[in-house]
C-alpha positions in Angstrom: -51.5 152.1 43.8 -52.2 148.8 45.4 -55.7 148.7 44.0 -54.3 149.4 40.6 -51.8 146.6 40.9 -54.5 144.1 41.9 -56.6 145.3 39.0 -53.8 144.7 36.6 -53.1 141.1 38.0 -56.7 140.3 37.6 -56.8 141.8 33.9 -53.5 139.8 33.2 -55.1 136.5 34.5 -58.3 137.2 32.4 -56.4 138.2 29.3 -53.9 135.4 29.8 -51.0 137.5 28.4 -52.8 139.4 25.6 -51.2 142.7 25.4 -53.8 144.9 23.7 -56.5 144.4 26.2 -54.2 145.1 29.1 -53.0 148.3 27.4 -56.4 149.5 26.6 -57.3 148.7 30.2 -54.4 150.8 31.4 -55.3 153.7 29.1 -58.9 153.5 30.4 -57.7 153.8 34.0 -55.4 156.6 33.0 -58.3 158.6 31.5 -60.4 158.0 34.4 -57.7 159.2 36.8 
């Protein structure tokens, strides 16, 4: 869980608040898990 949160924070920093990339990132994580 902590690893996912840090990954989300990194993706949020990179995306700078763009919703679509973060959502696709979440779905990618979900499909991998």
